[in-house]
FIVO-433823 format. One line per field, with one value per residue (C-alpha): residue number from 1; residue in three letters; x, y, z. Coordinates in steps of 0.001 Angstrom, whole numbers, always signed. Layout:
residues N
seq (NUM ...)
type (ALA ...)
X (X ...)
Y (Y ...)
Z (Z ...)
This chain:
residues 538
seq (1 2 3 4 5 6 7 8 9 10 11 12 13 14 15 16 17 18 19 20 21 22 23 24 25 26 27 28 29 30 31 32 33 34 35 36 37 38 39 40 41 42 43 44 45 46 47 48 49 50 51 52 53 54 55 56 57 58 59 60 61 62 63 64 65 66 67 68 69 70 71 72 73 74 75 76 77 78 79 80 81 82 83 84 85 86 87 88 89 90 91 92 93 94 95 96 97 98 99 100 101 102 103 104 105 106 107 108 109 110 111 112 113 114 115 116 117 118 119 120 121 122 123 124 125 126 127 128 129 130 131 132 133 134 135 136 137 138 139 140 141 142 143 144 145 146 147 148 149 150 151 152 153 154 155 156 157 158 159 160 161 162 163 164 165 166 167 168 169 170 171 172 173 174 175 176 177 178 179 180 181 182 183 184 185 186 187 188 189 190 191 192 193 194 195 196 197 198 199 200 201 202 203 204 205 206 207 208 209 210 211 212 213 214 215 216 217 218 219 220 221 222 223 224 225 226 227 228 229 230 231 232 233 234 235 236 237 238 239 240 241 242 243 244 245 246 247 248 249 250 251 252 253 254 255 256 257 258 259 260 261 262 263 264 265 266 267 268 269 270 271 272 273 274 275 276 277 278 279 280 281 282 283 284 285 286 287 288 289 290 291 292 293 294 295 296 297 298 299 300 301 302 303 304 305 306 307 308 309 310 311 312 313 314 315 316 317 318 319 320 321 322 323 324 325 326 327 328 329 330 331 332 333 334 335 336 337 338 339 340 341 342 343 344 345 346 347 348 349 350 351 352 353 354 355 356 357 358 359 360 361 362 363 364 365 366 367 368 369 370 371 372 373 374 375 376 377 378 379 380 381 382 383 384 385 386 387 388 389 390 391 392 393 394 395 396 397 398 399 400 401 402 403 404 405 406 407 408 409 410 411 412 413 414 415 416 417 418 419 420 421 422 423 424 425 426 427 428 429 430 431 432 433 434 435 436 437 438 439 440 441 442 443 444 445 446 447 448 449 450 451 452 453 454 455 456 457 458 459 460 461 462 463 464 465 466 467 468 469 470 471 472 473 474 475 476 477 478 479 480 481 482 483 484 485 486 487 488 489 490 491 492 493 494 495 496 497 498 499 500 501 502 503 504 505 506 507 508 509 510 511 512 513 514 515 516 517 518 519 520 521 522 523 524 525 526 527 528 529 530 531 532 533 534 535 536 537 538)
type (MET THR LYS MET PRO ARG ILE LEU PHE ALA GLY LEU LEU ALA SER SER MET LEU VAL THR PRO THR LEU ALA ALA ASN VAL PRO ASP GLY THR LYS LEU ALA ASP ASP GLN THR PHE THR TYR ARG LEU LEU ASP GLU PHE THR SER VAL ASP PRO GLN VAL VAL GLU ASP VAL SER GLY SER ASP ILE VAL ARG ASP LEU PHE GLU GLY LEU PHE ASN GLN ASP ALA ASP GLY ASN LEU VAL PRO GLY VAL ALA LEU GLU TYR THR THR ASN ASP THR LYS ASP VAL TYR THR PHE LYS LEU ARG PRO GLU ALA ARG TRP SER ASN GLY ASP PRO VAL VAL ALA GLY ASP PHE VAL TYR ALA TRP GLN ARG LEU VAL ASP PRO GLU LEU GLY SER PRO TYR SER TRP PHE GLY GLU LEU MET SER ILE GLU ASN ALA ALA ALA ILE ILE ALA GLY ASP LYS PRO LYS GLU GLU LEU GLY VAL LYS ALA ILE ASP ASP HIS THR LEU GLU VAL ARG LEU THR ASN SER LEU PRO TYR PHE PRO LEU MET THR THR HIS SER SER THR PHE PRO VAL HIS LYS PRO THR VAL GLU LYS PHE GLY THR ASP TRP THR LYS PRO GLY ASN ILE VAL SER ASN GLY ALA TYR VAL LEU THR GLU HIS VAL PRO SER GLU ARG SER VAL ARG GLU ARG ASN PRO MET TYR TRP ASN ASN ASP GLU THR VAL ILE GLU LYS VAL VAL ALA LEU VAL ILE ASN ASP ASP ASN VAL ALA LEU THR ARG TYR PHE ALA GLY GLU LEU ASP ARG THR ASP ILE PRO SER GLY GLN TYR PRO LYS LEU LYS ALA GLU TYR PRO GLU GLU ALA ILE SER ALA PRO ARG LEU CYS SER TYR TYR TYR ILE ILE ASN LEU GLY GLU ASN GLY PRO GLU TYR LEU LYS ASP VAL ARG VAL ARG GLU ALA LEU SER LEU ALA VAL ASP ARG ASP VAL ILE VAL ASP LYS ILE LEU GLN GLY GLY GLN PHE PRO ALA TYR THR PHE THR PRO ALA ALA THR ALA GLY PHE GLN VAL PRO ASP VAL PRO ALA ALA SER MET THR GLN ALA GLU ARG ASP ALA LYS ALA LYS GLU LEU LEU ALA ASP ALA GLY MET GLY ASP GLY MET ASP VAL LYS LEU ILE TYR ASN THR SER GLU GLY HIS LYS LYS ILE ALA VAL ALA ILE ALA GLN MET TRP LYS THR LYS LEU GLY ALA ASN VAL GLU LEU ALA ASN GLN GLU TRP LYS THR PHE LEU GLU THR ARG GLY ASN GLY ASP TYR GLU ILE ALA ARG ALA GLY TRP CYS GLY ASP TYR ASN GLU ALA SER THR PHE LEU ASP LEU MET ASN SER GLN SER GLY TYR ASN ASP SER LYS TYR ASN ASN PRO LYS VAL ASP GLU LEU LEU ALA ALA ALA LYS THR ALA ASP ASP PRO GLN PRO LEU TYR THR GLU ILE GLU GLN ILE ILE ALA GLN ASP VAL PRO ILE ILE PRO ILE TYR HIS TYR ALA ILE ASN MET MET LEU LYS PRO THR LEU LYS GLY TRP PRO ILE GLN ASN VAL GLU GLN ASN TRP TYR SER ARG ASP PHE TYR LYS VAL ALA GLU)
X (-95765 -95797 -92794 -91837 -89108 -85471 -84634 -86291 -84470 -81252 -81469 -82573 -79258 -77441 -75864 -78060 -80946 -82643 -86220 -87168 -90033 -93685 -96576 -99710 -102483 -100836 -103416 -102362 -102411 -105896 -107534 -111576 -111834 -115250 -116920 -117730 -114356 -116283 -114877 -117568 -116489 -117958 -116978 -117696 -117640 -117135 -113369 -111873 -110289 -108466 -106069 -102607 -101097 -104795 -106376 -105819 -108176 -107740 -110203 -109345 -105781 -106685 -108539 -105450 -103652 -105593 -105802 -101863 -98462 -95698 -92222 -92550 -95584 -95905 -96106 -98900 -96013 -95523 -92094 -91380 -91727 -91105 -94160 -92779 -89372 -87360 -84509 -82722 -79027 -77902 -74785 -72877 -74662 -78021 -79187 -79024 -81297 -81306 -84174 -84281 -87607 -89695 -89579 -92708 -94438 -97707 -100342 -104227 -103951 -100757 -98309 -94918 -94573 -91365 -89057 -90266 -94086 -92686 -90670 -93989 -96106 -93500 -93070 -97050 -97052 -95128 -96592 -98473 -100579 -101999 -102244 -102065 -103098 -99793 -97602 -95617 -94957 -92558 -90952 -90997 -89145 -86222 -86517 -83653 -85624 -89212 -89320 -88357 -90597 -94044 -93033 -92992 -89374 -88168 -89968 -90723 -88482 -85581 -87211 -84117 -85580 -84145 -85191 -81654 -83360 -86588 -86000 -83720 -85309 -82383 -83602 -81405 -82027 -81065 -80515 -79544 -82945 -81982 -86084 -86699 -87746 -90558 -92085 -92697 -95396 -97555 -100080 -98731 -95529 -97524 -97056 -99560 -100019 -99223 -101099 -104385 -104025 -103466 -106352 -109174 -107801 -110117 -111685 -109050 -110080 -113593 -114557 -113762 -111076 -108589 -105608 -103682 -100931 -102141 -104043 -107229 -108862 -111793 -115074 -118016 -118314 -121232 -120618 -121618 -122959 -120709 -117231 -116315 -113061 -112288 -109019 -106586 -105270 -102222 -101078 -97483 -98663 -102308 -101805 -101484 -104576 -107431 -110673 -112185 -113984 -113749 -116999 -116902 -120189 -120361 -122745 -122617 -124553 -122296 -125389 -126801 -123400 -123311 -127143 -125640 -122994 -125091 -127049 -124194 -123939 -120453 -117438 -116026 -117342 -116173 -117675 -119587 -118534 -118239 -119966 -116563 -116726 -120332 -119282 -116030 -117996 -120306 -118598 -114908 -113596 -115032 -114327 -110860 -109052 -105486 -103118 -102858 -100472 -103072 -103990 -107127 -107059 -108764 -106760 -107140 -107268 -104247 -104579 -105795 -109116 -108688 -110497 -108804 -109634 -107769 -104718 -103912 -102164 -103549 -107115 -105719 -104021 -107349 -109309 -106901 -106628 -110520 -110896 -111209 -109288 -109859 -113670 -113438 -111598 -112828 -116372 -117056 -115087 -114182 -111855 -108515 -107868 -104760 -105414 -103398 -101361 -98668 -99113 -97236 -98621 -96190 -96788 -94506 -91475 -88152 -90145 -90280 -93038 -91819 -92676 -95226 -96741 -100132 -99846 -98297 -101084 -104663 -107648 -108416 -105018 -105936 -109021 -108046 -105263 -107575 -110148 -106605 -105092 -108539 -109453 -105668 -106688 -109661 -112094 -113237 -116809 -116902 -116432 -118488 -116622 -117221 -116461 -117127 -116480 -117207 -120541 -120022 -121956 -118615 -117188 -120475 -120104 -117000 -117752 -120954 -118767 -116000 -118679 -119766 -116670 -115706 -119234 -119066 -115603 -114879 -118311 -118072 -120673 -119984 -121650 -121348 -121419 -121210 -120400 -119911 -116856 -115257 -117070 -115580 -111832 -112702 -113891 -110657 -108321 -109475 -109552 -112847 -113387 -112308 -111773 -111777 -111789 -108850 -107229 -103869 -102109 -99164 -97818 -94931 -93550 -91352 -92030 -91736 -94755 -96838 -94154 -93807 -97383 -96357 -94065 -95402 -94847 -96731 -99710 -101490 -100929 -104410 -103986 -101234 -99070 -95943 -92986 -89418 -87871 -90110 -89012 -85465 -85759 -87596 -84895 -82257 -84070 -83949 -80038 -79610 -78230 -80698 -83764 -85534 -84082 -85430 -88536 -88914 -88124 -90705 -93416 -92819 -92984 -96247 -97426 -96890 -97855 -101101 -101893 -103593 -105329 -104261 -107339 -106557 -104486 -105937 -106953 -108406 -111972 -113474 -115747 -114387 -115949 -113954 -114001 -112226 -108409 -105619 -106161 -102966 -103818 -100127 -99201 -99956 -100002 -102972 -102198 -104064 -104302 -107171 -104646 -103604 -106979 -108716 -112422 -112878 -115821 -118440)
Y (-258532 -255023 -254232 -250701 -249185 -250048 -246344 -246483 -249456 -248398 -245140 -246972 -248741 -245518 -244316 -241201 -240168 -237047 -237766 -235740 -232973 -233087 -230814 -232105 -231773 -231196 -229595 -228974 -225036 -223704 -226553 -225300 -226768 -227882 -225336 -228345 -229558 -232873 -236152 -238735 -242304 -245670 -248208 -251730 -251821 -249230 -249115 -250251 -246989 -243635 -243901 -244774 -247147 -248968 -249171 -252449 -252468 -251004 -248552 -247062 -246917 -244789 -242456 -242197 -241049 -238109 -237690 -237797 -237965 -239948 -239461 -240110 -240641 -242186 -240709 -241588 -244559 -245952 -244023 -242485 -238664 -236300 -236257 -234712 -236138 -234318 -236611 -239499 -240789 -244375 -246213 -248501 -251490 -250124 -250313 -246854 -244307 -240752 -238724 -234927 -233361 -230340 -227482 -225914 -229150 -228264 -230221 -228932 -227199 -225283 -226901 -228077 -231521 -232804 -235981 -236551 -236978 -239876 -241237 -241145 -242970 -245856 -246706 -246571 -248862 -251773 -250444 -253920 -251779 -250146 -253764 -252681 -255433 -253976 -254066 -256972 -254474 -252642 -255958 -256545 -253116 -254635 -251704 -251863 -253523 -253941 -257746 -257502 -254685 -256317 -259279 -257373 -258065 -254422 -250708 -249147 -246194 -248528 -248902 -247701 -244376 -241176 -237537 -236420 -232859 -231241 -231928 -235029 -238550 -241822 -245148 -248209 -251388 -254856 -256034 -254361 -253514 -251532 -251292 -249812 -246519 -248100 -249509 -245772 -245089 -247659 -245813 -247521 -245535 -242429 -240037 -238752 -235407 -236844 -234316 -234849 -238637 -238321 -235596 -237824 -241237 -243580 -240519 -238695 -239913 -238457 -235102 -232154 -233930 -235113 -233191 -234432 -233483 -234783 -232744 -233233 -233235 -235253 -233537 -235942 -239324 -241664 -245119 -247938 -244874 -241955 -239983 -236415 -235007 -231247 -229874 -228817 -225000 -226132 -228705 -227446 -227723 -226846 -224381 -226797 -228951 -228525 -231148 -229099 -232212 -236044 -237896 -241885 -243551 -247075 -249224 -252761 -253732 -253594 -252929 -250395 -248662 -248991 -247444 -244519 -243685 -243814 -241358 -239289 -239686 -241062 -240183 -243394 -247212 -250686 -252986 -255854 -259305 -260304 -256648 -255221 -256547 -255043 -251477 -251311 -251703 -249209 -247051 -247276 -244266 -245141 -248695 -249385 -252460 -252775 -254973 -254430 -255713 -257815 -261574 -262942 -266557 -269120 -269636 -272928 -273066 -275110 -273675 -275546 -274757 -275921 -279208 -282281 -283270 -280295 -281394 -283570 -282096 -284473 -282762 -279208 -280041 -281612 -278601 -276386 -278519 -278907 -275025 -274275 -270959 -270040 -270618 -268112 -265367 -265956 -266474 -264954 -262001 -261236 -258064 -258775 -260647 -263512 -267346 -267813 -270633 -269012 -265979 -263444 -261449 -261063 -257591 -257536 -255658 -257980 -260915 -263913 -266129 -269518 -272989 -274986 -278207 -277228 -274223 -276755 -279477 -279154 -278903 -282406 -283326 -281466 -282855 -286327 -285728 -284220 -287277 -289897 -287565 -287558 -291072 -291826 -289726 -291840 -289006 -290777 -290614 -286821 -284506 -281262 -278585 -274927 -271304 -268149 -264730 -261285 -259605 -258964 -260046 -261007 -262575 -264880 -265654 -267147 -268839 -270557 -271592 -272900 -275039 -276434 -277521 -279061 -280843 -282017 -283327 -284152 -284970 -282458 -280719 -277103 -274885 -271295 -268167 -264747 -261923 -258238 -256897 -256177 -259597 -261407 -259761 -260874 -264391 -264865 -263241 -265576 -268936 -269424 -270943 -273798 -272105 -268277 -265962 -263466 -260843 -259122 -256026 -255119 -252631 -251729 -253149 -256413 -260059 -259856 -257914 -261032 -264016 -262449 -263152 -267192 -266524 -267945 -265311 -262441 -260991 -261781 -265080 -266544 -269909 -270412 -271914 -272881 -274254 -273592 -274005 -271249 -268396 -269356 -268594 -265216 -264086 -265057 -263194 -259807 -259786 -261474 -260000 -261759 -262953 -264443 -268472 -267569 -266534 -269098 -271957 -270388 -270253 -273867 -274804 -273034 -274947 -278279 -277433 -275781 -273304 -271202 -271644 -268808 -268087 -265212 -261975 -258666 -255990 -253005 -253110 -249565 -246955 -243574 -240343 -238862 -235297 -236866 -236676 -237799 -241164 -243438 -245742 -247302 -247863 -251293 -250696 -248377 -246021 -242667 -239210 -236863 -234026 -235519 -235306 -232069 -232384 -230912 -228913 -231179)
Z (+200434 +201762 +204026 +205919 +203996 +204275 +204691 +208194 +209109 +207898 +210279 +213284 +213270 +213148 +216669 +216422 +214386 +213486 +212737 +209635 +210724 +209139 +209626 +210253 +207796 +204459 +202578 +198800 +198085 +196287 +198055 +199113 +202648 +203810 +206212 +208515 +209865 +212031 +211508 +212514 +212497 +213370 +216568 +216905 +220477 +223568 +223930 +226848 +228520 +227110 +229812 +227890 +230140 +230645 +227185 +225210 +222245 +218805 +218855 +222214 +221259 +218094 +220383 +222651 +219553 +219491 +222987 +224242 +221910 +222718 +221811 +218204 +215761 +212145 +209103 +206228 +205315 +208640 +209161 +212444 +212777 +215437 +218509 +221748 +220826 +218202 +217986 +219916 +220466 +220868 +222028 +220057 +221841 +221165 +225132 +226172 +224375 +225006 +223334 +223085 +224215 +222220 +224720 +223110 +223677 +226662 +228285 +228031 +230873 +230088 +231745 +229842 +228867 +230755 +230677 +233927 +233011 +230649 +233685 +235757 +232558 +232391 +236146 +236245 +233172 +235060 +238695 +240107 +241904 +238552 +237312 +233358 +231013 +229231 +231608 +229680 +227337 +229296 +229920 +225908 +225488 +227473 +229589 +233250 +235730 +234411 +234699 +238258 +239046 +237308 +239438 +242669 +243241 +243097 +243201 +240291 +240868 +239828 +236215 +233396 +232989 +233702 +233384 +232603 +232720 +231670 +227998 +228228 +228547 +229113 +228773 +229550 +228168 +229407 +225756 +222275 +220678 +217394 +216745 +220057 +218912 +216828 +219980 +221179 +219185 +220799 +223437 +226609 +226306 +226415 +229350 +231473 +233608 +237226 +239197 +237296 +237759 +241692 +241659 +240150 +240708 +238384 +237445 +235779 +232188 +232233 +230322 +232553 +234345 +231706 +230930 +227538 +225608 +222017 +219373 +221040 +224321 +225361 +225605 +225615 +226790 +226604 +227493 +224873 +222964 +221696 +222508 +221205 +220813 +220096 +219336 +221858 +221391 +223751 +221245 +219641 +216196 +216562 +213811 +211303 +212301 +210568 +211754 +214286 +215950 +215857 +216926 +217680 +217296 +218643 +216507 +217057 +213528 +210792 +208361 +210177 +210377 +206494 +206014 +208516 +206742 +203139 +205167 +205529 +209218 +208851 +207222 +207857 +208636 +208144 +205496 +206381 +205349 +201920 +200559 +199405 +195813 +195308 +197141 +195448 +191979 +192935 +195034 +193559 +195255 +198541 +198993 +200304 +200940 +201503 +203671 +207342 +210073 +211790 +212514 +212953 +215000 +217417 +220655 +222274 +226020 +227246 +231074 +234446 +233044 +229653 +228637 +228613 +224985 +223985 +225530 +222751 +219999 +217588 +218395 +218096 +214440 +213406 +214291 +212703 +209513 +209099 +208686 +204984 +205231 +201243 +202099 +204703 +202781 +199672 +200090 +203376 +203662 +199985 +201141 +199923 +203461 +202809 +204281 +207532 +208417 +210421 +212622 +211718 +208496 +205472 +205535 +208544 +207581 +206924 +207744 +205567 +205788 +206741 +205648 +207533 +206400 +205969 +203864 +201108 +201348 +199419 +201641 +200739 +202118 +205318 +205439 +205289 +207742 +210145 +210322 +210806 +213397 +215499 +215015 +216441 +219135 +219958 +219055 +215724 +217197 +217529 +220150 +221954 +221307 +222765 +220968 +221738 +220093 +220594 +219367 +215569 +212419 +210948 +213474 +213564 +210130 +210408 +213644 +212128 +208885 +211100 +213417 +210201 +208814 +212374 +212162 +208556 +208560 +212165 +213238 +216150 +217944 +217985 +220719 +219587 +222217 +221469 +224275 +224627 +224367 +227637 +228924 +226533 +227411 +230995 +229797 +227988 +230094 +232984 +231148 +231385 +227455 +225437 +221989 +221758 +218921 +218960 +216800 +217323 +215391 +215632 +218063 +216217 +212684 +213414 +213752 +217666 +217905 +217227 +218332 +221995 +222733 +222078 +225121 +228251 +230404 +227954 +229435 +226025 +226121 +227110 +225803 +228660 +226094 +227623 +225478 +226927 +223781 +222349 +224945 +224273 +220847 +221529 +224276 +221724 +218625 +220362 +220705 +216849 +214266 +211727 +213643 +210605 +211383 +214746 +214100 +211236 +214111 +216304 +213753 +212793 +216532 +216974 +213800 +215322 +218984 +217515 +220490 +217940 +215174 +212553 +210079 +207971 +208079 +207725 +205230 +205795 +204485 +204853 +203194 +203469 +202143 +199349 +201170 +203971 +203011 +204751 +205758 +205768 +203849 +203042 +206297 +207315 +210959 +210582 +213037 +212255 +213429 +212786 +213342 +209696 +208181 +206397 +204635 +201254 +200076 +197953)
């Protein structure tokens, strides 16, 4: 089990914290750097946005972390390090946090980065007029009045954030939240440049318009093809940055991407499903696998648009039990992933995976129980199931395997459909599906980043799951000295109600050129920053 270092949590429980400063790229003395400091990597899909308050996918957030900088960053092990903020203090009840900002922080046009830029961005996040898909994160952070503002009951100006002066930001919370600083590494909390947003409107993130405060600026974007970001000379730590240019190429096919990696066109790409053992044997220094703070699961539509047969918990449980997770991870993926019977991964800091009945059964016992449940539900003659997933060879292999399991064991006729990423997100968000593929990577390293998705009011509760007891336990966990017993109970309720079907917990599976140094393999969140990288001469 990989856990966040205890030292970090000890620091977070103190009344004040000076975060240990670190430089960007840590290049050892005597290193011969490559002449070309361009980092090129592969994206599976076009990202949703590079607007910090709008982006909702992992690949887009990776880009946003290069373009913008929030209060804090993470080091290679996932510990907090200074970003725009140098330090913070908090009161005894940990519901007021005060951040001291570095005076040398600048926007790419030379304007100073000030506390008011964070106030503007955070108000924007919860403003119903913007309609951010991540507005709920402001409420999750327990920022004062966030929930009422999102609901349209209070103006955004009443959000509990205040610029005491240009370099002092105060945040007021409705609950004691010891891990609040961890949440400020999430892209939705990054500042934005108000004059640029107001001047260009929705076009403010286009190359030539965008003003950002991170180590890089966006210089090119061809949708569904490529995006380019180059060093920002105004970045406060630009002198320690080595990578000059970062190129992200959209390549929808895993195998095509791998071919281009071996042709020297990419420094990093994902490993196609099932190919890790072979690649690790042939390229031991380049094939990488390590635990990652992510869960792969299927969501079941329990909303008004959902089919009647899935409203029966016996049917949902039968579908979950019939999934042979060992086959998925050992035969299809083969990259160090872990079978999942709970939503929250074992890699989560301070989390103990609870016992749930399915985890202790053999697959034969699960299959027998699934058939029994389906017969009890009057579905013994089989059923028609529709499953959607976003276009990917890996997602397809898993969907085909699970469809076959449901067909063989339960007599289900499964209709599979793949959709392009943005269309898929829209379909799932609108509730126009029966069962859909889903994946979630933690926004911060604490179990609530997963379990809060089960809250009936969560913006990413696409299953429309609603259990008042779960909502009550989630609320109690925010102020509990030890939330683990509450998290255990929540996971056990989810296992009983089956609004989702956990399938596996992720591992990083990637090919990485040995000439690229500085990748944070030990950070289970995989929050990486191109400014930390450098390329050595071959």
